[in-house]
C-alpha positions as a Markdown table, in Angstrom:
| # | Residue | x | y | z |
|---|---|---|---|---|
| 1 | Unk | -18.7 | -57.0 | -58.1 |
| 2 | Unk | -16.9 | -54.4 | -55.9 |
| 3 | Unk | -16.2 | -50.9 | -56.5 |
| 4 | Unk | -13.5 | -48.6 | -55.6 |
| 5 | Unk | -13.7 | -44.6 | -56.1 |
| 6 | Unk | -10.4 | -43.6 | -54.4 |
| 7 | Unk | -8.1 | -40.9 | -55.8 |
| 8 | Unk | -4.6 | -40.0 | -54.4 |
| 9 | Unk | -3.1 | -36.7 | -55.7 |
| 10 | Unk | 0.3 | -34.6 | -55.0 |
| 11 | Unk | 0.4 | -31.4 | -56.9 |
| 12 | Unk | 1.0 | -27.8 | -56.9 |
| 13 | Unk | -1.8 | -25.2 | -56.7 |
| 14 | Unk | -2.7 | -23.3 | -59.8 |
| 15 | Unk | -4.1 | -20.3 | -57.8 |
| 16 | Unk | -5.3 | -19.4 | -54.5 |
| 17 | Unk | -8.2 | -21.6 | -53.1 |
| 18 | Unk | -11.7 | -19.9 | -53.5 |
| 19 | Unk | -13.9 | -20.3 | -50.5 |
| 20 | Unk | -17.6 | -19.8 | -50.3 |
| 21 | Unk | -20.4 | -20.8 | -48.1 |
| 22 | Unk | -23.7 | -22.4 | -48.5 |
| 23 | Unk | -26.7 | -20.7 | -47.5 |
| 24 | Unk | -26.7 | -23.0 | -44.4 |
| 25 | Unk | -23.1 | -22.0 | -43.4 |
| 26 | Unk | -21.1 | -24.9 | -45.0 |
| 27 | Unk | -17.7 | -24.0 | -46.3 |
| 28 | Unk | -16.9 | -24.8 | -50.1 |
| 29 | Unk | -13.6 | -24.3 | -51.5 |
| 30 | Unk | -12.7 | -24.8 | -55.3 |
| 31 | Unk | -8.9 | -25.3 | -56.3 |
| 32 | Unk | -7.2 | -26.6 | -59.1 |
| 33 | Unk | -3.8 | -28.8 | -58.9 |
| 34 | Unk | -1.2 | -29.1 | -61.5 |
| 35 | Unk | 0.6 | -32.5 | -61.6 |
| 36 | Unk | 3.5 | -33.2 | -63.2 |
| 37 | Unk | 4.9 | -36.3 | -65.0 |
| 38 | Unk | 8.4 | -36.7 | -66.3 |
| 39 | Unk | 9.2 | -39.2 | -69.0 |
| 40 | Unk | 11.9 | -40.0 | -71.7 |
| 41 | Unk | 11.3 | -40.4 | -75.2 |
| 42 | Unk | 12.9 | -43.1 | -77.2 |
| 43 | Unk | 15.6 | -40.3 | -78.4 |
| 44 | Unk | 16.5 | -39.8 | -75.0 |
| 45 | Unk | 14.9 | -36.5 | -74.3 |
| 46 | Unk | 13.1 | -35.5 | -71.1 |
| 47 | Unk | 9.5 | -34.6 | -71.7 |
| 48 | Unk | 7.1 | -33.1 | -68.9 |
| 49 | Unk | 3.6 | -33.8 | -69.1 |
| 50 | Unk | 1.2 | -31.4 | -66.9 |
| 51 | Unk | -2.2 | -32.6 | -65.8 |
| 52 | Unk | -4.6 | -30.4 | -64.2 |
| 53 | Unk | -7.3 | -31.2 | -61.9 |
| 54 | Unk | -10.2 | -29.7 | -60.4 |
| 55 | Unk | -10.7 | -30.2 | -56.6 |
| 56 | Unk | -13.6 | -29.6 | -54.3 |
| 57 | Unk | -13.2 | -29.3 | -50.6 |
| 58 | Unk | -15.8 | -29.3 | -48.2 |
| 59 | Unk | -16.4 | -27.7 | -44.5 |
| 60 | Unk | -13.4 | -27.7 | -42.2 |
| 61 | Unk | -11.1 | -28.7 | -45.3 |
| 62 | Unk | -12.4 | -25.8 | -47.5 |
| 63 | Unk | -11.5 | -23.4 | -44.3 |
| 64 | Unk | -8.2 | -24.7 | -43.9 |
| 65 | Unk | -7.5 | -24.5 | -47.5 |
| 66 | Unk | -8.5 | -20.9 | -47.6 |
| 67 | Unk | -6.3 | -19.9 | -44.7 |
| 68 | Unk | -3.2 | -22.1 | -45.3 |
| 69 | Unk | -2.8 | -22.6 | -49.0 |
| 70 | Unk | -1.7 | -20.3 | -51.7 |
| 71 | Unk | -1.0 | -20.5 | -55.7 |
| 72 | Unk | 2.1 | -22.6 | -56.0 |
| 73 | Unk | 2.1 | -24.5 | -52.9 |
| 74 | Unk | 2.2 | -28.2 | -53.0 |
| 75 | Unk | -0.5 | -30.2 | -51.3 |
| 76 | Unk | -1.4 | -34.0 | -51.1 |
| 77 | Unk | -5.2 | -34.8 | -51.4 |
| 78 | Unk | -7.2 | -38.0 | -51.2 |
| 79 | Unk | -10.6 | -38.1 | -52.2 |
| 80 | Unk | -12.9 | -39.6 | -55.0 |
| 81 | Unk | -14.2 | -38.8 | -58.6 |
| 82 | Unk | -17.4 | -37.1 | -59.1 |
| 83 | Unk | -18.7 | -36.7 | -62.7 |
| 84 | Unk | -21.0 | -33.2 | -63.0 |
| 85 | Unk | -23.4 | -33.0 | -65.8 |
| 86 | Unk | -25.7 | -30.3 | -66.9 |
| 87 | Unk | -27.2 | -28.5 | -70.2 |
| 88 | Unk | -25.3 | -25.5 | -71.5 |
| 89 | Unk | -27.7 | -22.5 | -71.4 |
| 90 | Unk | -26.3 | -20.8 | -74.4 |
| 91 | Unk | -25.8 | -24.2 | -76.7 |
| 92 | Unk | -28.2 | -26.5 | -75.2 |
| 93 | Unk | -25.8 | -29.2 | -75.4 |
| 94 | Unk | -25.1 | -31.9 | -72.7 |
| 95 | Unk | -22.0 | -30.8 | -70.7 |
| 96 | Unk | -20.0 | -32.6 | -68.4 |
| 97 | Unk | -16.7 | -32.3 | -65.9 |
| 98 | Unk | -14.7 | -34.9 | -63.7 |
| 99 | Unk | -13.5 | -33.4 | -60.5 |
| 100 | Unk | -12.3 | -34.7 | -57.4 |
| 101 | Unk | -14.0 | -34.5 | -54.1 |
| 102 | Unk | -11.7 | -34.3 | -51.4 |
| 103 | Unk | -12.0 | -36.5 | -48.4 |
| 104 | Unk | -8.6 | -35.7 | -46.7 |
| 105 | Unk | -5.8 | -33.1 | -47.3 |
| 106 | Unk | -2.1 | -32.8 | -46.1 |
| 107 | Unk | -0.4 | -29.5 | -46.3 |
| 108 | Unk | 3.3 | -30.1 | -47.9 |
| 109 | Unk | 6.8 | -28.3 | -48.3 |
| 110 | Unk | 8.0 | -25.4 | -46.0 |
| 111 | Unk | 6.6 | -23.8 | -43.1 |
| 112 | Unk | 6.4 | -20.0 | -43.6 |
| 113 | Unk | 5.7 | -16.8 | -41.1 |
| 114 | Unk | 3.5 | -14.2 | -41.7 |
| 115 | Unk | 5.9 | -12.4 | -43.7 |
| 116 | Unk | 6.3 | -15.4 | -46.3 |
| 117 | Unk | 9.8 | -16.2 | -44.7 |
| 118 | Unk | 10.6 | -19.7 | -44.3 |
| 119 | Unk | 11.0 | -20.7 | -40.8 |
| 120 | Unk | 14.3 | -21.9 | -39.7 |
| 121 | Unk | 14.3 | -25.4 | -37.8 |
| 122 | Unk | 17.7 | -25.2 | -36.5 |
| 123 | Unk | 19.0 | -21.7 | -35.9 |
| 124 | Unk | 22.2 | -22.8 | -34.1 |
| 125 | Unk | 23.5 | -24.4 | -37.5 |
| 126 | Unk | 21.8 | -22.1 | -39.6 |
| 127 | Unk | 20.4 | -24.7 | -41.7 |
| 128 | Unk | 17.1 | -24.5 | -43.4 |
| 129 | Unk | 15.0 | -27.6 | -42.6 |
| 130 | Unk | 12.0 | -28.3 | -45.4 |
| 131 | Unk | 9.0 | -29.6 | -42.7 |
| 132 | Unk | 6.3 | -31.5 | -43.8 |
| 133 | Unk | 3.6 | -30.4 | -41.7 |
| 134 | Unk | 1.6 | -33.3 | -39.9 |
| 135 | Unk | -1.6 | -31.6 | -40.5 |
| 136 | Unk | -3.8 | -34.3 | -42.0 |
| 137 | Unk | -7.4 | -33.5 | -41.9 |
| 138 | Unk | -10.2 | -35.9 | -42.8 |
| 139 | Unk | -13.9 | -35.3 | -43.0 |
| 140 | Unk | -17.3 | -36.9 | -43.5 |
| 141 | Unk | -19.7 | -37.0 | -45.5 |
| 142 | Unk | -20.2 | -33.5 | -46.9 |
| 143 | Unk | -23.6 | -33.7 | -48.6 |
| 144 | Unk | -25.2 | -34.2 | -45.0 |
| 145 | Unk | -26.6 | -30.9 | -45.1 |
| 146 | Unk | -26.2 | -29.7 | -48.4 |
| 147 | Unk | -29.0 | -29.6 | -51.4 |
| 148 | Unk | -27.3 | -29.5 | -54.9 |
| 149 | Unk | -29.1 | -26.3 | -55.3 |
| 150 | Unk | -27.3 | -24.8 | -52.1 |
| 151 | Unk | -23.7 | -24.8 | -53.9 |
| 152 | Unk | -22.5 | -21.5 | -54.6 |
| 153 | Unk | -20.9 | -22.1 | -58.2 |
Protein backbone atom coordinates (compact mmCIF):
# COMPACT_ATOMS: atom_id res chain seq x y z
CA UNK A 1 0.00 0.00 0.00
CA UNK A 2 1.26 3.47 -0.87
CA UNK A 3 1.85 6.09 1.83
CA UNK A 4 1.75 9.87 1.65
CA UNK A 5 2.78 12.38 4.29
CA UNK A 6 2.35 15.84 2.76
CA UNK A 7 1.04 19.04 4.38
CA UNK A 8 0.24 22.37 2.68
CA UNK A 9 -0.52 25.30 4.99
CA UNK A 10 -1.13 29.02 4.60
CA UNK A 11 -1.43 30.98 7.81
CA UNK A 12 -0.16 33.88 9.90
CA UNK A 13 2.69 33.62 12.40
CA UNK A 14 1.57 33.78 16.03
CA UNK A 15 5.04 34.85 17.20
CA UNK A 16 8.46 35.66 15.75
CA UNK A 17 10.40 32.55 14.66
CA UNK A 18 12.83 31.29 17.29
CA UNK A 19 16.12 30.37 15.58
CA UNK A 20 18.76 28.29 17.33
CA UNK A 21 21.78 26.27 16.19
CA UNK A 22 22.76 22.66 16.81
CA UNK A 23 26.27 21.94 18.13
CA UNK A 24 27.29 21.15 14.54
CA UNK A 25 26.08 24.60 13.40
CA UNK A 26 22.82 23.66 11.66
CA UNK A 27 20.09 26.28 12.07
CA UNK A 28 16.74 25.16 13.54
CA UNK A 29 13.70 27.44 13.79
CA UNK A 30 10.44 26.92 15.65
CA UNK A 31 7.32 28.90 14.80
CA UNK A 32 3.59 28.60 15.11
CA UNK A 33 0.92 29.33 12.49
CA UNK A 34 -2.67 30.39 13.04
CA UNK A 35 -4.88 29.04 10.27
CA UNK A 36 -8.42 30.43 10.04
CA UNK A 37 -11.44 28.60 8.67
CA UNK A 38 -14.71 30.40 8.11
CA UNK A 39 -18.03 28.54 8.10
CA UNK A 40 -21.69 29.39 8.38
CA UNK A 41 -24.05 27.80 10.90
CA UNK A 42 -27.50 26.54 9.96
CA UNK A 43 -28.89 29.76 11.43
CA UNK A 44 -26.83 31.82 8.98
CA UNK A 45 -24.28 33.08 11.50
CA UNK A 46 -20.68 33.31 10.36
CA UNK A 47 -18.29 31.30 12.49
CA UNK A 48 -14.50 31.43 12.62
CA UNK A 49 -12.43 28.42 13.65
CA UNK A 50 -8.71 28.86 14.33
CA UNK A 51 -6.19 26.02 14.28
CA UNK A 52 -2.68 26.53 15.68
CA UNK A 53 0.10 24.47 14.10
CA UNK A 54 3.71 24.16 15.28
CA UNK A 55 6.28 24.21 12.46
CA UNK A 56 9.98 23.33 12.53
CA UNK A 57 12.36 24.58 9.86
CA UNK A 58 15.93 23.43 9.28
CA UNK A 59 19.10 24.82 7.69
CA UNK A 60 18.61 27.68 5.21
CA UNK A 61 14.81 27.70 5.70
CA UNK A 62 15.37 28.39 9.39
CA UNK A 63 17.76 31.25 8.66
CA UNK A 64 15.38 32.83 6.12
CA UNK A 65 12.44 32.58 8.51
CA UNK A 66 14.42 34.33 11.25
CA UNK A 67 15.53 37.06 8.87
CA UNK A 68 12.27 37.85 7.04
CA UNK A 69 9.31 36.61 9.10
CA UNK A 70 7.71 38.40 12.03
CA UNK A 71 4.60 37.88 14.12
CA UNK A 72 1.43 38.34 12.04
CA UNK A 73 3.08 37.80 8.65
CA UNK A 74 1.45 35.34 6.22
CA UNK A 75 3.49 32.39 4.97
CA UNK A 76 2.97 29.27 2.84
CA UNK A 77 4.55 26.10 4.23
CA UNK A 78 4.88 22.75 2.50
CA UNK A 79 6.15 19.86 4.57
CA UNK A 80 5.39 16.63 6.39
CA UNK A 81 3.88 15.61 9.72
CA UNK A 82 6.06 14.26 12.51
CA UNK A 83 4.92 12.81 15.82
CA UNK A 84 7.22 13.43 18.79
CA UNK A 85 6.79 11.27 21.91
CA UNK A 86 8.48 11.57 25.30
CA UNK A 87 8.02 10.80 29.00
CA UNK A 88 6.98 13.78 31.12
CA UNK A 89 9.69 14.27 33.76
CA UNK A 90 7.24 15.59 36.37
CA UNK A 91 4.37 13.12 35.99
CA UNK A 92 6.07 10.19 34.29
CA UNK A 93 3.26 10.03 31.71
CA UNK A 94 3.77 9.50 28.00
CA UNK A 95 3.34 12.74 26.05
CA UNK A 96 3.13 13.38 22.32
CA UNK A 97 3.00 16.31 19.92
CA UNK A 98 2.21 16.44 16.22
CA UNK A 99 4.11 19.08 14.28
CA UNK A 100 5.02 19.97 10.70
CA UNK A 101 8.58 19.70 9.43
CA UNK A 102 8.85 22.31 6.67
CA UNK A 103 10.42 21.26 3.38
CA UNK A 104 9.65 24.46 1.47
CA UNK A 105 8.42 27.93 2.35
CA UNK A 106 7.09 30.90 0.43
CA UNK A 107 6.83 34.36 1.93
CA UNK A 108 3.45 35.99 1.27
CA UNK A 109 2.01 39.46 1.74
CA UNK A 110 3.53 42.85 1.11
CA UNK A 111 7.18 43.68 0.90
CA UNK A 112 8.43 46.17 3.45
CA UNK A 113 11.51 48.30 3.72
CA UNK A 114 13.76 48.43 6.79
CA UNK A 115 11.40 50.90 8.51
CA UNK A 116 8.42 48.55 8.14
CA UNK A 117 6.79 50.74 5.44
CA UNK A 118 5.15 49.06 2.46
CA UNK A 119 7.08 49.51 -0.74
CA UNK A 120 5.15 51.33 -3.45
CA UNK A 121 5.51 49.32 -6.66
CA UNK A 122 4.06 52.03 -8.94
CA UNK A 123 4.96 55.48 -7.64
CA UNK A 124 3.71 57.27 -10.77
CA UNK A 125 0.09 56.33 -10.03
CA UNK A 126 0.51 56.27 -6.27
CA UNK A 127 -0.94 52.77 -6.02
CA UNK A 128 0.31 50.36 -3.41
CA UNK A 129 0.67 46.94 -4.96
CA UNK A 130 0.74 43.81 -2.87
CA UNK A 131 3.68 41.65 -3.86
CA UNK A 132 4.06 37.94 -3.22
CA UNK A 133 7.83 37.42 -3.29
CA UNK A 134 8.97 34.69 -5.61
CA UNK A 135 11.29 33.49 -2.90
CA UNK A 136 10.42 29.85 -2.51
CA UNK A 137 13.04 27.75 -0.80
CA UNK A 138 13.34 23.97 -0.76
CA UNK A 139 15.70 21.94 1.30
CA UNK A 140 16.91 18.38 1.37
CA UNK A 141 16.80 15.96 4.27
CA UNK A 142 17.46 18.03 7.44
CA UNK A 143 18.52 14.97 9.44
CA UNK A 144 21.71 14.34 7.48
CA UNK A 145 24.07 15.66 10.14
CA UNK A 146 21.74 15.94 13.11
CA UNK A 147 21.36 13.51 15.95
CA UNK A 148 18.10 13.71 17.99
CA UNK A 149 20.11 14.76 21.05
CA UNK A 150 21.61 17.70 19.13
CA UNK A 151 18.29 19.54 18.80
CA UNK A 152 18.52 22.54 21.13
CA UNK A 153 14.94 22.47 22.47
